[in-house]
mmCIF file as Biopython writes it, N, C-alpha, C and O atoms, coordinates in Angstrom:
data_model
#
loop_
_atom_site.group_PDB
_atom_site.id
_atom_site.type_symbol
_atom_site.label_atom_id
_atom_site.label_alt_id
_atom_site.label_comp_id
_atom_site.label_asym_id
_atom_site.label_entity_id
_atom_site.label_seq_id
_atom_site.pdbx_PDB_ins_code
_atom_site.Cartn_x
_atom_site.Cartn_y
_atom_site.Cartn_z
_atom_site.occupancy
_atom_site.B_iso_or_equiv
_atom_site.auth_seq_id
_atom_site.auth_asym_id
_atom_site.pdbx_PDB_model_num
ATOM 1   N N  . MET A ? 1  ? 176.741 79.499  213.773 1.0 0.0 1  A 1 
ATOM 2   C CA . MET A ? 1  ? 175.628 79.141  212.926 1.0 0.0 1  A 1 
ATOM 3   C C  . MET A ? 1  ? 176.142 78.560  211.622 1.0 0.0 1  A 1 
ATOM 4   O O  . MET A ? 1  ? 177.155 79.001  211.081 1.0 0.0 1  A 1 
ATOM 5   N N  . SER A ? 2  ? 175.437 77.581  211.140 1.0 0.0 2  A 1 
ATOM 6   C CA . SER A ? 2  ? 175.836 76.988  209.874 1.0 0.0 2  A 1 
ATOM 7   C C  . SER A ? 2  ? 175.260 77.785  208.711 1.0 0.0 2  A 1 
ATOM 8   O O  . SER A ? 2  ? 174.304 78.540  208.884 1.0 0.0 2  A 1 
ATOM 9   N N  . LYS A ? 3  ? 175.832 77.619  207.546 1.0 0.0 3  A 1 
ATOM 10  C CA . LYS A ? 3  ? 175.429 78.387  206.381 1.0 0.0 3  A 1 
ATOM 11  C C  . LYS A ? 3  ? 174.010 78.060  205.927 1.0 0.0 3  A 1 
ATOM 12  O O  . LYS A ? 3  ? 173.292 78.966  205.502 1.0 0.0 3  A 1 
ATOM 13  N N  . GLY A ? 4  ? 173.579 76.803  206.000 1.0 0.0 4  A 1 
ATOM 14  C CA . GLY A ? 4  ? 172.280 76.406  205.479 1.0 0.0 4  A 1 
ATOM 15  C C  . GLY A ? 4  ? 171.110 76.770  206.363 1.0 0.0 4  A 1 
ATOM 16  O O  . GLY A ? 4  ? 169.970 76.677  205.906 1.0 0.0 4  A 1 
ATOM 17  N N  . LYS A ? 5  ? 171.322 77.175  207.595 1.0 0.0 5  A 1 
ATOM 18  C CA . LYS A ? 5  ? 170.236 77.435  208.536 1.0 0.0 5  A 1 
ATOM 19  C C  . LYS A ? 5  ? 169.926 78.920  208.711 1.0 0.0 5  A 1 
ATOM 20  O O  . LYS A ? 5  ? 169.082 79.263  209.540 1.0 0.0 5  A 1 
ATOM 21  N N  . ASP A ? 6  ? 170.570 79.806  207.970 1.0 0.0 6  A 1 
ATOM 22  C CA . ASP A ? 6  ? 170.340 81.238  208.122 1.0 0.0 6  A 1 
ATOM 23  C C  . ASP A ? 6  ? 168.914 81.600  207.728 1.0 0.0 6  A 1 
ATOM 24  O O  . ASP A ? 6  ? 168.383 81.080  206.748 1.0 0.0 6  A 1 
ATOM 25  N N  . VAL A ? 7  ? 168.299 82.492  208.495 1.0 0.0 7  A 1 
ATOM 26  C CA . VAL A ? 7  ? 166.936 82.917  208.204 1.0 0.0 7  A 1 
ATOM 27  C C  . VAL A ? 7  ? 166.940 83.949  207.083 1.0 0.0 7  A 1 
ATOM 28  O O  . VAL A ? 7  ? 166.136 83.856  206.155 1.0 0.0 7  A 1 
ATOM 29  N N  . ARG A ? 8  ? 167.832 84.928  207.157 1.0 0.0 8  A 1 
ATOM 30  C CA . ARG A ? 8  ? 167.920 85.942  206.106 1.0 0.0 8  A 1 
ATOM 31  C C  . ARG A ? 8  ? 168.965 85.512  205.080 1.0 0.0 8  A 1 
ATOM 32  O O  . ARG A ? 8  ? 170.110 85.220  205.428 1.0 0.0 8  A 1 
ATOM 33  N N  . VAL A ? 9  ? 168.561 85.478  203.824 1.0 0.0 9  A 1 
ATOM 34  C CA . VAL A ? 9  ? 169.450 85.038  202.757 1.0 0.0 9  A 1 
ATOM 35  C C  . VAL A ? 9  ? 169.552 86.134  201.693 1.0 0.0 9  A 1 
ATOM 36  O O  . VAL A ? 9  ? 168.620 86.915  201.504 1.0 0.0 9  A 1 
ATOM 37  N N  . ARG A ? 10 ? 170.675 86.180  201.015 1.0 0.0 10 A 1 
ATOM 38  C CA . ARG A ? 10 ? 170.872 87.110  199.909 1.0 0.0 10 A 1 
ATOM 39  C C  . ARG A ? 10 ? 170.248 86.521  198.657 1.0 0.0 10 A 1 
ATOM 40  O O  . ARG A ? 10 ? 170.411 85.333  198.377 1.0 0.0 10 A 1 
ATOM 41  N N  . VAL A ? 11 ? 169.535 87.345  197.904 1.0 0.0 11 A 1 
ATOM 42  C CA . VAL A ? 11 ? 168.937 86.908  196.651 1.0 0.0 11 A 1 
ATOM 43  C C  . VAL A ? 11 ? 169.315 87.892  195.551 1.0 0.0 11 A 1 
ATOM 44  O O  . VAL A ? 11 ? 169.571 89.068  195.812 1.0 0.0 11 A 1 
ATOM 45  N N  . ILE A ? 12 ? 169.345 87.399  194.329 1.0 0.0 12 A 1 
ATOM 46  C CA . ILE A ? 12 ? 169.661 88.221  193.172 1.0 0.0 12 A 1 
ATOM 47  C C  . ILE A ? 12 ? 168.380 88.382  192.360 1.0 0.0 12 A 1 
ATOM 48  O O  . ILE A ? 12 ? 167.731 87.397  192.007 1.0 0.0 12 A 1 
ATOM 49  N N  . LEU A ? 13 ? 168.023 89.628  192.069 1.0 0.0 13 A 1 
ATOM 50  C CA . LEU A ? 13 ? 166.837 89.931  191.276 1.0 0.0 13 A 1 
ATOM 51  C C  . LEU A ? 13 ? 167.286 90.319  189.871 1.0 0.0 13 A 1 
ATOM 52  O O  . LEU A ? 13 ? 168.205 91.123  189.709 1.0 0.0 13 A 1 
ATOM 53  N N  . GLU A ? 14 ? 166.635 89.745  188.853 1.0 0.0 14 A 1 
ATOM 54  C CA . GLU A ? 14 ? 167.005 89.985  187.462 1.0 0.0 14 A 1 
ATOM 55  C C  . GLU A ? 14 ? 165.799 90.511  186.695 1.0 0.0 14 A 1 
ATOM 56  O O  . GLU A ? 14 ? 164.677 90.054  186.912 1.0 0.0 14 A 1 
ATOM 57  N N  . CYS A ? 15 ? 166.021 91.455  185.813 1.0 0.0 15 A 1 
ATOM 58  C CA . CYS A ? 15 ? 164.946 92.065  185.025 1.0 0.0 15 A 1 
ATOM 59  C C  . CYS A ? 15 ? 164.303 91.017  184.123 1.0 0.0 15 A 1 
ATOM 60  O O  . CYS A ? 15 ? 164.993 90.329  183.370 1.0 0.0 15 A 1 
ATOM 61  N N  . THR A ? 16 ? 162.971 90.898  184.202 1.0 0.0 16 A 1 
ATOM 62  C CA . THR A ? 16 ? 162.281 89.877  183.413 1.0 0.0 16 A 1 
ATOM 63  C C  . THR A ? 16 ? 162.131 90.292  181.956 1.0 0.0 16 A 1 
ATOM 64  O O  . THR A ? 16 ? 162.132 89.430  181.078 1.0 0.0 16 A 1 
ATOM 65  N N  . SER A ? 17 ? 162.004 91.582  181.674 1.0 0.0 17 A 1 
ATOM 66  C CA . SER A ? 17 ? 161.847 91.994  180.280 1.0 0.0 17 A 1 
ATOM 67  C C  . SER A ? 17 ? 163.169 91.886  179.513 1.0 0.0 17 A 1 
ATOM 68  O O  . SER A ? 17 ? 163.155 91.562  178.325 1.0 0.0 17 A 1 
ATOM 69  N N  . CYS A ? 18 ? 164.296 92.145  180.151 1.0 0.0 18 A 1 
ATOM 70  C CA . CYS A ? 18 ? 165.602 91.972  179.494 1.0 0.0 18 A 1 
ATOM 71  C C  . CYS A ? 18 ? 165.915 90.490  179.303 1.0 0.0 18 A 1 
ATOM 72  O O  . CYS A ? 18 ? 166.477 90.093  178.282 1.0 0.0 18 A 1 
ATOM 73  N N  . ARG A ? 19 ? 165.549 89.682  180.290 1.0 0.0 19 A 1 
ATOM 74  C CA . ARG A ? 19 ? 165.845 88.247  180.238 1.0 0.0 19 A 1 
ATOM 75  C C  . ARG A ? 19 ? 165.053 87.548  179.133 1.0 0.0 19 A 1 
ATOM 76  O O  . ARG A ? 19 ? 165.573 86.657  178.462 1.0 0.0 19 A 1 
ATOM 77  N N  . ASN A ? 20 ? 163.775 87.961  178.944 1.0 0.0 20 A 1 
ATOM 78  C CA . ASN A ? 20 ? 162.924 87.314  177.958 1.0 0.0 20 A 1 
ATOM 79  C C  . ASN A ? 20 ? 163.093 87.877  176.560 1.0 0.0 20 A 1 
ATOM 80  O O  . ASN A ? 20 ? 162.496 87.366  175.612 1.0 0.0 20 A 1 
ATOM 81  N N  . GLY A ? 21 ? 163.888 88.910  176.416 1.0 0.0 21 A 1 
ATOM 82  C CA . GLY A ? 21 ? 164.150 89.469  175.088 1.0 0.0 21 A 1 
ATOM 83  C C  . GLY A ? 21 ? 163.042 90.373  174.578 1.0 0.0 21 A 1 
ATOM 84  O O  . GLY A ? 21 ? 162.923 90.571  173.369 1.0 0.0 21 A 1 
ATOM 85  N N  . VAL A ? 22 ? 162.225 90.929  175.470 1.0 0.0 22 A 1 
ATOM 86  C CA . VAL A ? 22 ? 161.153 91.833  175.059 1.0 0.0 22 A 1 
ATOM 87  C C  . VAL A ? 22 ? 161.747 93.110  174.484 1.0 0.0 22 A 1 
ATOM 88  O O  . VAL A ? 22 ? 161.268 93.629  173.476 1.0 0.0 22 A 1 
ATOM 89  N N  . ASN A ? 23 ? 162.785 93.611  175.128 1.0 0.0 23 A 1 
ATOM 90  C CA . ASN A ? 23 ? 163.450 94.827  174.665 1.0 0.0 23 A 1 
ATOM 91  C C  . ASN A ? 23 ? 164.641 94.424  173.799 1.0 0.0 23 A 1 
ATOM 92  O O  . ASN A ? 23 ? 165.674 94.014  174.328 1.0 0.0 23 A 1 
ATOM 93  N N  . LYS A ? 24 ? 164.513 94.532  172.497 1.0 0.0 24 A 1 
ATOM 94  C CA . LYS A ? 24 ? 165.554 94.069  171.570 1.0 0.0 24 A 1 
ATOM 95  C C  . LYS A ? 24 ? 166.783 94.966  171.564 1.0 0.0 24 A 1 
ATOM 96  O O  . LYS A ? 24 ? 167.863 94.519  171.176 1.0 0.0 24 A 1 
ATOM 97  N N  . VAL A ? 25 ? 166.647 96.230  171.986 1.0 0.0 25 A 1 
ATOM 98  C CA . VAL A ? 25 ? 167.755 97.174  171.954 1.0 0.0 25 A 1 
ATOM 99  C C  . VAL A ? 25 ? 168.597 97.077  173.217 1.0 0.0 25 A 1 
ATOM 100 O O  . VAL A ? 25 ? 169.614 97.761  173.333 1.0 0.0 25 A 1 
ATOM 101 N N  . SER A ? 26 ? 168.194 96.242  174.162 1.0 0.0 26 A 1 
ATOM 102 C CA . SER A ? 26 ? 168.859 96.151  175.452 1.0 0.0 26 A 1 
ATOM 103 C C  . SER A ? 26 ? 170.325 95.742  175.303 1.0 0.0 26 A 1 
ATOM 104 O O  . SER A ? 26 ? 170.663 94.855  174.519 1.0 0.0 26 A 1 
ATOM 105 N N  . ARG A ? 27 ? 171.193 96.418  176.082 1.0 0.0 27 A 1 
ATOM 106 C CA . ARG A ? 27 ? 172.629 96.137  176.023 1.0 0.0 27 A 1 
ATOM 107 C C  . ARG A ? 27 ? 173.047 95.093  177.038 1.0 0.0 27 A 1 
ATOM 108 O O  . ARG A ? 27 ? 174.175 94.605  176.987 1.0 0.0 27 A 1 
ATOM 109 N N  . GLY A ? 28 ? 172.158 94.737  177.966 1.0 0.0 28 A 1 
ATOM 110 C CA . GLY A ? 28 ? 172.522 93.797  179.011 1.0 0.0 28 A 1 
ATOM 111 C C  . GLY A ? 28 ? 171.331 93.409  179.844 1.0 0.0 28 A 1 
ATOM 112 O O  . GLY A ? 28 ? 170.185 93.636  179.456 1.0 0.0 28 A 1 
ATOM 113 N N  . ILE A ? 29 ? 171.604 92.819  181.001 1.0 0.0 29 A 1 
ATOM 114 C CA . ILE A ? 29 ? 170.554 92.392  181.915 1.0 0.0 29 A 1 
ATOM 115 C C  . ILE A ? 29 ? 170.785 93.075  183.253 1.0 0.0 29 A 1 
ATOM 116 O O  . ILE A ? 29 ? 171.872 92.992  183.825 1.0 0.0 29 A 1 
ATOM 117 N N  . SER A ? 30 ? 169.750 93.752  183.747 1.0 0.0 30 A 1 
ATOM 118 C CA . SER A ? 30 ? 169.836 94.459  185.019 1.0 0.0 30 A 1 
ATOM 119 C C  . SER A ? 30 ? 169.704 93.471  186.169 1.0 0.0 30 A 1 
ATOM 120 O O  . SER A ? 30 ? 168.811 92.623  186.153 1.0 0.0 30 A 1 
ATOM 121 N N  . ARG A ? 31 ? 170.576 93.568  187.163 1.0 0.0 31 A 1 
ATOM 122 C CA . ARG A ? 31 ? 170.517 92.712  188.346 1.0 0.0 31 A 1 
ATOM 123 C C  . ARG A ? 31 ? 170.663 93.556  189.599 1.0 0.0 31 A 1 
ATOM 124 O O  . ARG A ? 31 ? 171.471 94.484  189.645 1.0 0.0 31 A 1 
ATOM 125 N N  . HIS A ? 32 ? 169.873 93.229  190.617 1.0 0.0 32 A 1 
ATOM 126 C CA . HIS A ? 32 ? 169.926 93.877  191.926 1.0 0.0 32 A 1 
ATOM 127 C C  . HIS A ? 32 ? 170.118 92.800  192.985 1.0 0.0 32 A 1 
ATOM 128 O O  . HIS A ? 32 ? 169.607 91.690  192.840 1.0 0.0 32 A 1 
ATOM 129 N N  . ILE A ? 33 ? 170.850 93.117  194.048 1.0 0.0 33 A 1 
ATOM 130 C CA . ILE A ? 33 ? 171.051 92.188  195.159 1.0 0.0 33 A 1 
ATOM 131 C C  . ILE A ? 33 ? 170.291 92.718  196.361 1.0 0.0 33 A 1 
ATOM 132 O O  . ILE A ? 33 ? 170.373 93.903  196.686 1.0 0.0 33 A 1 
ATOM 133 N N  . THR A ? 34 ? 169.546 91.831  197.023 1.0 0.0 34 A 1 
ATOM 134 C CA . THR A ? 34 ? 168.779 92.207  198.204 1.0 0.0 34 A 1 
ATOM 135 C C  . THR A ? 34 ? 168.728 91.013  199.153 1.0 0.0 34 A 1 
ATOM 136 O O  . THR A ? 34 ? 169.323 89.969  198.883 1.0 0.0 34 A 1 
ATOM 137 N N  . GLN A ? 35 ? 168.016 91.174  200.260 1.0 0.0 35 A 1 
ATOM 138 C CA . GLN A ? 35 ? 167.871 90.103  201.231 1.0 0.0 35 A 1 
ATOM 139 C C  . GLN A ? 35 ? 166.401 89.788  201.425 1.0 0.0 35 A 1 
ATOM 140 O O  . GLN A ? 35 ? 165.542 90.648  201.228 1.0 0.0 35 A 1 
ATOM 141 N N  . LYS A ? 36 ? 166.112 88.551  201.812 1.0 0.0 36 A 1 
ATOM 142 C CA . LYS A ? 36 ? 164.747 88.199  202.160 1.0 0.0 36 A 1 
ATOM 143 C C  . LYS A ? 36 ? 164.766 87.258  203.352 1.0 0.0 36 A 1 
ATOM 144 O O  . LYS A ? 36 ? 165.754 86.566  203.601 1.0 0.0 36 A 1 
ATOM 145 N N  . ASN A ? 37 ? 163.660 87.243  204.083 1.0 0.0 37 A 1 
ATOM 146 C CA . ASN A ? 37 ? 163.497 86.342  205.206 1.0 0.0 37 A 1 
ATOM 147 C C  . ASN A ? 37 ? 162.919 85.038  204.678 1.0 0.0 37 A 1 
ATOM 148 O O  . ASN A ? 37 ? 161.833 85.027  204.098 1.0 0.0 37 A 1 
ATOM 149 N N  . ARG A ? 38 ? 163.628 83.960  204.872 1.0 0.0 38 A 1 
ATOM 150 C CA . ARG A ? 38 ? 163.235 82.678  204.310 1.0 0.0 38 A 1 
ATOM 151 C C  . ARG A ? 38 ? 161.930 82.153  204.911 1.0 0.0 38 A 1 
ATOM 152 O O  . ARG A ? 38 ? 161.170 81.472  204.222 1.0 0.0 38 A 1 
ATOM 153 N N  . HIS A ? 39 ? 161.655 82.461  206.193 1.0 0.0 39 A 1 
ATOM 154 C CA . HIS A ? 39 ? 160.441 81.982  206.842 1.0 0.0 39 A 1 
ATOM 155 C C  . HIS A ? 39 ? 159.205 82.761  206.396 1.0 0.0 39 A 1 
ATOM 156 O O  . HIS A ? 39 ? 158.141 82.169  206.215 1.0 0.0 39 A 1 
ATOM 157 N N  . ASN A ? 40 ? 159.326 84.071  206.217 1.0 0.0 40 A 1 
ATOM 158 C CA . ASN A ? 40 ? 158.177 84.894  205.831 1.0 0.0 40 A 1 
ATOM 159 C C  . ASN A ? 40 ? 157.854 84.793  204.344 1.0 0.0 40 A 1 
ATOM 160 O O  . ASN A ? 40 ? 156.681 84.838  203.971 1.0 0.0 40 A 1 
ATOM 161 N N  . THR A ? 41 ? 158.863 84.658  203.491 1.0 0.0 41 A 1 
ATOM 162 C CA . THR A ? 41 ? 158.648 84.590  202.045 1.0 0.0 41 A 1 
ATOM 163 C C  . THR A ? 41 ? 159.349 83.365  201.488 1.0 0.0 41 A 1 
ATOM 164 O O  . THR A ? 41 ? 160.460 83.483  200.972 1.0 0.0 41 A 1 
ATOM 165 N N  . PRO A ? 42 ? 158.731 82.185  201.577 1.0 0.0 42 A 1 
ATOM 166 C CA . PRO A ? 42 ? 159.391 80.981  201.060 1.0 0.0 42 A 1 
ATOM 167 C C  . PRO A ? 42 ? 159.385 80.911  199.531 1.0 0.0 42 A 1 
ATOM 168 O O  . PRO A ? 42 ? 160.216 80.221  198.940 1.0 0.0 42 A 1 
ATOM 169 N N  . ASN A ? 43 ? 158.453 81.622  198.886 1.0 0.0 43 A 1 
ATOM 170 C CA . ASN A ? 43 ? 158.374 81.601  197.418 1.0 0.0 43 A 1 
ATOM 171 C C  . ASN A ? 43 ? 159.390 82.569  196.826 1.0 0.0 43 A 1 
ATOM 172 O O  . ASN A ? 43 ? 160.042 83.335  197.535 1.0 0.0 43 A 1 
ATOM 173 N N  . ARG A ? 44 ? 159.502 82.507  195.504 1.0 0.0 44 A 1 
ATOM 174 C CA . ARG A ? 44 ? 160.423 83.422  194.824 1.0 0.0 44 A 1 
ATOM 175 C C  . ARG A ? 44 ? 159.922 84.858  194.932 1.0 0.0 44 A 1 
ATOM 176 O O  . ARG A ? 44 ? 158.721 85.122  194.862 1.0 0.0 44 A 1 
ATOM 177 N N  . LEU A ? 45 ? 160.861 85.772  195.101 1.0 0.0 45 A 1 
ATOM 178 C CA . LEU A ? 45 ? 160.554 87.178  195.315 1.0 0.0 45 A 1 
ATOM 179 C C  . LEU A ? 45 ? 160.471 87.900  193.969 1.0 0.0 45 A 1 
ATOM 180 O O  . LEU A ? 45 ? 161.289 87.653  193.082 1.0 0.0 45 A 1 
ATOM 181 N N  . GLU A ? 46 ? 159.486 88.790  193.814 1.0 0.0 46 A 1 
ATOM 182 C CA . GLU A ? 46 ? 159.364 89.636  192.626 1.0 0.0 46 A 1 
ATOM 183 C C  . GLU A ? 46 ? 159.102 91.068  193.080 1.0 0.0 46 A 1 
ATOM 184 O O  . GLU A ? 46 ? 158.159 91.324  193.829 1.0 0.0 46 A 1 
ATOM 185 N N  . LEU A ? 47 ? 159.933 91.995  192.625 1.0 0.0 47 A 1 
ATOM 186 C CA . LEU A ? 47 ? 159.804 93.408  192.999 1.0 0.0 47 A 1 
ATOM 187 C C  . LEU A ? 47 ? 159.904 94.274  191.746 1.0 0.0 47 A 1 
ATOM 188 O O  . LEU A ? 47 ? 160.556 93.903  190.771 1.0 0.0 47 A 1 
ATOM 189 N N  . ARG A ? 48 ? 159.245 95.440  191.788 1.0 0.0 48 A 1 
ATOM 190 C CA . ARG A ? 48 ? 159.387 96.411  190.705 1.0 0.0 48 A 1 
ATOM 191 C C  . ARG A ? 48 ? 160.606 97.282  191.001 1.0 0.0 48 A 1 
ATOM 192 O O  . ARG A ? 48 ? 160.635 98.010  191.993 1.0 0.0 48 A 1 
ATOM 193 N N  . LYS A ? 49 ? 161.604 97.199  190.133 1.0 0.0 49 A 1 
ATOM 194 C CA . LYS A ? 49 ? 162.836 97.973  190.286 1.0 0.0 49 A 1 
ATOM 195 C C  . LYS A ? 49 ? 163.113 98.693  188.967 1.0 0.0 49 A 1 
ATOM 196 O O  . LYS A ? 49 ? 162.554 98.344  187.927 1.0 0.0 49 A 1 
ATOM 197 N N  . PHE A ? 50 ? 163.982 99.701  189.024 1.0 0.0 50 A 1 
ATOM 198 C CA . PHE A ? 50 ? 164.346 100.440 187.817 1.0 0.0 50 A 1 
ATOM 199 C C  . PHE A ? 50 ? 165.410 99.675  187.046 1.0 0.0 50 A 1 
ATOM 200 O O  . PHE A ? 50 ? 166.421 99.260  187.613 1.0 0.0 50 A 1 
ATOM 201 N N  . CYS A ? 51 ? 165.179 99.492  185.755 1.0 0.0 51 A 1 
ATOM 202 C CA . CYS A ? 51 ? 166.151 98.827  184.879 1.0 0.0 51 A 1 
ATOM 203 C C  . CYS A ? 51 ? 166.841 99.904  184.034 1.0 0.0 51 A 1 
ATOM 204 O O  . CYS A ? 51 ? 166.177 100.576 183.245 1.0 0.0 51 A 1 
ATOM 205 N N  . PRO A ? 52 ? 168.159 100.082 184.183 1.0 0.0 52 A 1 
ATOM 206 C CA . PRO A ? 52 ? 168.847 101.110 183.399 1.0 0.0 52 A 1 
ATOM 207 C C  . PRO A ? 52 ? 168.961 100.769 181.916 1.0 0.0 52 A 1 
ATOM 208 O O  . PRO A ? 52 ? 169.254 101.650 181.108 1.0 0.0 52 A 1 
ATOM 209 N N  . TYR A ? 53 ? 168.737 99.521  181.544 1.0 0.0 53 A 1 
ATOM 210 C CA . TYR A ? 53 ? 168.805 99.117  180.143 1.0 0.0 53 A 1 
ATOM 211 C C  . TYR A ? 53 ? 167.478 99.334  179.427 1.0 0.0 53 A 1 
ATOM 212 O O  . TYR A ? 53 ? 167.461 99.659  178.240 1.0 0.0 53 A 1 
ATOM 213 N N  . CYS A ? 54 ? 166.360 99.158  180.142 1.0 0.0 54 A 1 
ATOM 214 C CA . CYS A ? 54 ? 165.028 99.407  179.578 1.0 0.0 54 A 1 
ATOM 215 C C  . CYS A ? 54 ? 164.591 100.856 179.774 1.0 0.0 54 A 1 
ATOM 216 O O  . CYS A ? 54 ? 163.665 101.314 179.105 1.0 0.0 54 A 1 
ATOM 217 N N  . TYR A ? 55 ? 165.242 101.584 180.680 1.0 0.0 55 A 1 
ATOM 218 C CA . TYR A ? 55 ? 164.922 102.963 181.040 1.0 0.0 55 A 1 
ATOM 219 C C  . TYR A ? 55 ? 163.516 103.085 181.622 1.0 0.0 55 A 1 
ATOM 220 O O  . TYR A ? 55 ? 162.831 104.079 181.377 1.0 0.0 55 A 1 
ATOM 221 N N  . LYS A ? 56 ? 163.076 102.083 182.392 1.0 0.0 56 A 1 
ATOM 222 C CA . LYS A ? 56 ? 161.771 102.154 183.058 1.0 0.0 56 A 1 
ATOM 223 C C  . LYS A ? 56 ? 161.734 101.167 184.212 1.0 0.0 56 A 1 
ATOM 224 O O  . LYS A ? 56 ? 162.623 100.327 184.350 1.0 0.0 56 A 1 
ATOM 225 N N  . HIS A ? 57 ? 160.697 101.271 185.042 1.0 0.0 57 A 1 
ATOM 226 C CA . HIS A ? 57 ? 160.510 100.345 186.149 1.0 0.0 57 A 1 
ATOM 227 C C  . HIS A ? 57 ? 159.888 99.059  185.613 1.0 0.0 57 A 1 
ATOM 228 O O  . HIS A ? 57 ? 158.845 99.095  184.959 1.0 0.0 57 A 1 
ATOM 229 N N  . THR A ? 58 ? 160.522 97.931  185.888 1.0 0.0 58 A 1 
ATOM 230 C CA . THR A ? 58 ? 160.025 96.637  185.433 1.0 0.0 58 A 1 
ATOM 231 C C  . THR A ? 58 ? 160.038 95.660  186.599 1.0 0.0 58 A 1 
ATOM 232 O O  . THR A ? 58 ? 160.586 95.951  187.662 1.0 0.0 58 A 1 
ATOM 233 N N  . ILE A ? 59 ? 159.436 94.513  186.390 1.0 0.0 59 A 1 
ATOM 234 C CA . ILE A ? 59 ? 159.426 93.475  187.418 1.0 0.0 59 A 1 
ATOM 235 C C  . ILE A ? 59 ? 160.747 92.726  187.380 1.0 0.0 59 A 1 
ATOM 236 O O  . ILE A ? 59 ? 161.178 92.250  186.330 1.0 0.0 59 A 1 
ATOM 237 N N  . HIS A ? 60 ? 161.383 92.630  188.538 1.0 0.0 60 A 1 
ATOM 238 C CA . HIS A ? 60 ? 162.630 91.881  188.687 1.0 0.0 60 A 1 
ATOM 239 C C  . HIS A ? 60 ? 162.325 90.640  189.509 1.0 0.0 60 A 1 
ATOM 240 O O  . HIS A ? 60 ? 161.793 90.745  190.614 1.0 0.0 60 A 1 
ATOM 241 N N  . GLY A ? 61 ? 162.651 89.475  188.987 1.0 0.0 61 A 1 
ATOM 242 C CA . GLY A ? 61 ? 162.369 88.225  189.674 1.0 0.0 61 A 1 
ATOM 243 C C  . GLY A ? 61 ? 163.634 87.603  190.242 1.0 0.0 61 A 1 
ATOM 244 O O  . GLY A ? 61 ? 164.740 87.857  189.765 1.0 0.0 61 A 1 
ATOM 245 N N  . GLU A ? 62 ? 163.449 86.789  191.263 1.0 0.0 62 A 1 
ATOM 246 C CA . GLU A ? 62 ? 164.567 86.127  191.925 1.0 0.0 62 A 1 
ATOM 247 C C  . GLU A ? 62 ? 165.115 85.014  191.033 1.0 0.0 62 A 1 
ATOM 248 O O  . GLU A ? 62 ? 164.353 84.272  190.414 1.0 0.0 62 A 1 
ATOM 249 N N  . ILE A ? 63 ? 166.445 84.904  190.975 1.0 0.0 63 A 1 
ATOM 250 C CA . ILE A ? 63 ? 167.094 83.841  190.197 1.0 0.0 63 A 1 
ATOM 251 C C  . ILE A ? 63 ? 167.964 83.011  191.131 1.0 0.0 63 A 1 
ATOM 252 O O  . ILE A ? 63 ? 168.235 83.402  192.267 1.0 0.0 63 A 1 
ATOM 253 N N  . LYS A ? 64 ? 168.395 81.861  190.630 1.0 0.0 64 A 1 
ATOM 254 C CA . LYS A ? 64 ? 169.297 81.012  191.409 1.0 0.0 64 A 1 
ATOM 255 C C  . LYS A ? 64 ? 170.690 81.589  191.358 1.0 0.0 64 A 1 
ATOM 256 O O  . LYS A ? 64 ? 171.056 82.274  190.404 1.0 0.0 64 A 1 
ATOM 257 N N  . LYS A ? 65 ? 171.470 81.308  192.395 1.0 0.0 65 A 1 
ATOM 258 C CA . LYS A ? 65 ? 172.857 81.772  192.446 1.0 0.0 65 A 1 
ATOM 259 C C  . LYS A ? 65 ? 173.730 80.885  191.619 1.0 0.0 65 A 1 
ATOM 260 O O  . LYS A ? 65 ? 174.937 81.112  191.534 1.0 0.0 65 A 1 
#
């Protein structure tokens, strides 16, 4: 199989509140790695995950590699 035709792809999720600077005390940006099915979810993925820098559950959005 070629690399570009894979159905399941790895995506990186990044905390939106840390990225936008909402939390000024934040020491970094939380990132999680997961997989998604390209055919079932063609749009960008957004999940609620725990951010250790914000100390709460926030929305993590998919970013480019």
